[in-house]
N, C-alpha and C positions, 0 to 999 in steps of 0.2 A: 273718121280717124280713130284708131286704137292706140291707147297710151301703152297698154302691156297686153301682150298676146302670149298664152301659154298654149303650146300645140303638141299634141300626142306625147305628153310627158309619161315616161315610166321611170319608177323609183321605188326604193324599198330600204329594208335594213339587213345587212349581211346577204344571206341568200334569199331572204323573204321578200318577194315582190308586193307591194301594197298599192302602187298605182298603175293602171293598165291603159295607157293611151288617153289620159284626161287632157282636155282643151278647155281653156277659159279665156275670155276677152274682157279687158276693162276699157270702157270709153273714158275720155278726159273729162275730168270733173264729176263723174258718176260714182254713186256707191253700189257695189255689186256685193251679194250675199251667196255663201256657199252652204248649203244646208247637207245634213247628213247625219246618220246615227253614229254612236261611238264606234270606232274602228273602221269608219268608212274610208279613211285616208285624208282627212281634212287638214289636219296638222301636218302631215307628210307632204301635202301639196304645198303648203305655205313654205315648209322648210326647203323644199327642193326649189322653188321659185327664187328664194331669197339666197340660197348657196349654202345652206348649213347641211344639206344632203346632195350628192351628186345625182344628176339626172343620168339615168341609164340609156334612154332614148328621148328623142323629142327635143324642143328648143323653147328658150324664154326670150321674147323679143321685147325691147323697150323702145318704143318710137322707131320699130323697124331694125333696131341694131340688135344682133344676136349677143345676149349676155349670159347665155347659158353656163358657160365654163367660168365666169368670173367669180372670185371669191365674194363673201359677204361683206368685206370691208369696200371692195371695189364697186360693189352694187349699190351699198350706202352712199359712197361718193357720187353716184349718178342719181340718187334720191329715191331708191327703193328701199324701204325701211319696214321692219316687222316690229310690232308690239307683241312680244311672245306670251303664251300661255304660262301662268306661275309668276309673271312679273320680272323675276330675274334682277332685281335691283342690287345695288351695292349697299349692304344693309349697314355696314359701318361707317359709311359716309353721310353726310347731311343732305337734305333735300336739295339745297343749292348746289352741291358737289355732284349730285346725281344729274342734275340738270346740265351743269358744265360738261360732264362726261358724254352727254348726248350730242355736243356740238362738236363731234371729231371730223366729220366732212369739212374739206377746205371751204366750200361755199358757205357752209353755216357759221364758220368761226368769226368772220368778218362782222357778223350781225348779231353775235351771241347775246349781248346785253338787251338789245332791242326785242330779241325772241323770248327772252326770260321775262321781259315785262308783258309780252303778249301771251304767254302761258300762265303767268299769274293773274292775268285778267280772265282767262278762262277757268282757272282753278284757284279761286282766292284762298281756299283752304291752305294750298301749299305756300302762298306768300306768307301766311300767319306761322307756317311751321318751317320756314326755310332753313333755320338753324338746327332743326331737330334731326336725329339720326334716322335714316330711312327704316331701319329694322325696328324702330318703336312706334311707327305709324299703325293706325288702324289698317285692316284689309282694304277698305274703300279709299283711304288716303293713299295706300301704296298703289292701287290701280290707277288712281288719278296721277300719281307720280310717274307710273310706266308710260301712260299716254303722253305726258307732258315730255318727258325724256325723248320719246319718239318724234314729237314735233320739234324738238330743239335741233334736230339735224335737218330742218328745212325740207321734209320729204316732198317729192313729186307724186310719190305712190305710198300711201300708208296701209298696211295690212295689219288687222287685228285677229288675234287667236284667243277666242272665248273671253273677252273682256269683262263679261258680267259674272263670270264664274265665282261664286261664294259671296257675291254682294246682295245685300238686302233689297227688297223691291223698291224702297226709296232711292237708293243709291243707283239701281239699275236705271230708273227714270232719269236720274241727273245724267248718268253716263250717255243715254241714249240723246239727250238734249245736247250735250257736248258734240256727239257725233253730227247730229242735225246742224249745229253751227258750223262745224267744219265743212259740211256739205254745200251749205250756203256760201262759204268762201271758194267753193269749186275745187276743193282738194279730192283728187282720185283716191278712192279707198276700195279695199277688199276686206270683207268681214266673214269671220267664221264665228257664229254665235249659237249658243244653246237656247236663248230665248227667241224661238223661231217667229213668234207672232209680232214681236217688236222689230225684229230685224227686216222682215218682209214689210212692215209698215214705213221703214225709213228708206228702203232701198229702191234704186231704180231698175236693176236686173237681178235674177237669182239662178243659180245652178244647183241641182241635186246630185250629189255624189253617192253612189252605192257601190261598195265592194271595190272601190278604186276606180270607178268607171262614172262619168257623167250621164245620167240617164234622163235628166230633164233640164230644160233651160228655157228662159224666156223673161219678158217683163215682169218684175216682182208682183204687180197686182194680177197677172194672169195665172202666175205660178201659186200664189196663195189661193186662188179660186179652184185649183185643180183637185179632184176628189181624192186622188192618191195622196197628194201633199197634205190636205186636210185630215185625212185618217191616219197618216203615218207620222205627221210632225205637229199637227195642231189639235189632235185629240178631238175632232169635230166629226 
């Protein structure tokens, strides 16, 4: 069974095509990673899946339902959520207010207080800073808040775009421990991540995106052992 199927997606910006028939499938409760160099189309793929960019061709299926043309808001209501690169927090709102803003889907509002308790359990630092303005947090704390806000929407599928970007090695380790915990809770996740070694270590399945096309796919352990991947992405 597939939770999310992206089939032969073509997309881009203006008249510039970035994706050329990319296909990805996410199994329920599995963590899938997309590898690729800068400019390969990873962010474009995530933005197209979630509806921030229109798909020129192809389909996005959520549990066999075609959601390709739905808006980002409609997709969030169905549980398809993106934690974007750059965090995109409400800097003049407090930590708690940012979390409350994440509970916009109807199914998330009823359990908002319980979910806040859950994310504070995952991110104790945010509990300590809940009355602090988001714009005054450190980079690591802002990344925690971005992920926590995504969790507030009670996602069925959570997608991350470069979550460790700009974080120290210690904070990166903490981040991946959080991702491991979410995986143990059987949350279906799609990860785009610059730290290829750690991404492959925690993932079930992996794809390699090159110039807008999927060139390699397979179990993460097998992909990690491929000579092309070791040379291009692991420096081995």
